N, C-alpha and C positions, 0 to 999 in steps of 0.2 A: 792622556796628556799628563806629563810629569811636571809637578810643581816643586820647586826648591826655594830656599830662602838665602838671601845674602844680607850682610850687615855692613853698612857704610855710615860712618860718623855717628855711631850709636843708635842708628835706626835700622830696623829689620824690614826688608822688602821681599815679597814673593816674586819669583821669576819663573817664566815658562819659555819654552821654545816651540814655536809653531809657525804657520804661514803668516800670521799677524806679526810675529817678531821679524821675519824676513822683510816684509813690506815696511814695517816701522823703521828698521835699520836703513832701508833704501831711502825712505823719506827724510830721515834725520841726516844721513850722510850725503845724500845725492849721488850715491854710487851703487852699483849692483852688488848684492850680497855674494853672488857666485863668483868665484875667482879671487875673493879677498883673502889675504894672508894674515890680516889683523896685526901687522907688525907695527903700526902706528898707534900711539896711545889714543888719539882722537877716534879711530875706528873702534877701539875697545870700549871707549866711553859710550859711543853710539849704540853698540851692541848691548851693553848693560842696560842703557836707558830703554831700548826697544823691548828687552825682555821684561823689564819692570812694567812698562806700559801695557804689554800684552797680557800680563797677569791680572791687570785690572785692580790692583791694590788701592786702598783708600788714600795712601800717601804716594805722591809721585816723587821720583828722584830726578832732579834736573842735571843736565850736563854741566851747566854753569856751577852748580854746587860741587861737582866732582872736579871741575877745572880749577877751582879755588883751593884745592888740597894744599895746605901749607905745612903739613907735618908728615914725616916719613910713615907714621902709623896709618894715616889716612890713605896714603898712596898704596901701602901694603894691603889695606882693606879693599881698595879698588882692584888691585891685581888679583886678590883672592876671589872677588866677585866675578871678574872676567874668567878665571879658571873654572868656576862653577858653571857659568853660562856656556863657555866653549865646550865643556864636558857634555852639556845637554845637546849641543849641536852634533857632536860626535856620536852620541847615543841615538839621536833622531835619525841621522843619515847612516847609522851603523858603520862608522869609520873606525877601523882598528887603530890601536895606538902605534903599532909598528906594522908596516906593510911588507910582505915578503918581497925579496929581490926578484926581478924578472926571471932569472935562471934557476931559482929555487922552487922545488916542488914541495907540496905539503909533507910528504914522507921523508924528504931529504934534509930537513932542518937538523942542524947539529952534527951531521955526518961529515967526515973529512975524506 
């Protein structure tokens, strides 16, 4: 299991991504994890909170605290935290950053 850290509002929190994170996300959001595109900020906050809860850190990060972000710097910290967690999701499921086009073969990349 990979553990990383995020910092929000001057506090550092450990985060992990595992089955507990998936279930936590579903409990917090009331939606299935699978099929989410995380385009809404509320979905991103729920994922961050689930990752913090799953890590079992001493301090918990509440969604309400993140919702009350009243400065651009805090919003940027939340977005950076989301990028850390979604990177862990991609790593967990081995999702490449760029998927090959359906008609591209491994050896054909870059050929004209």
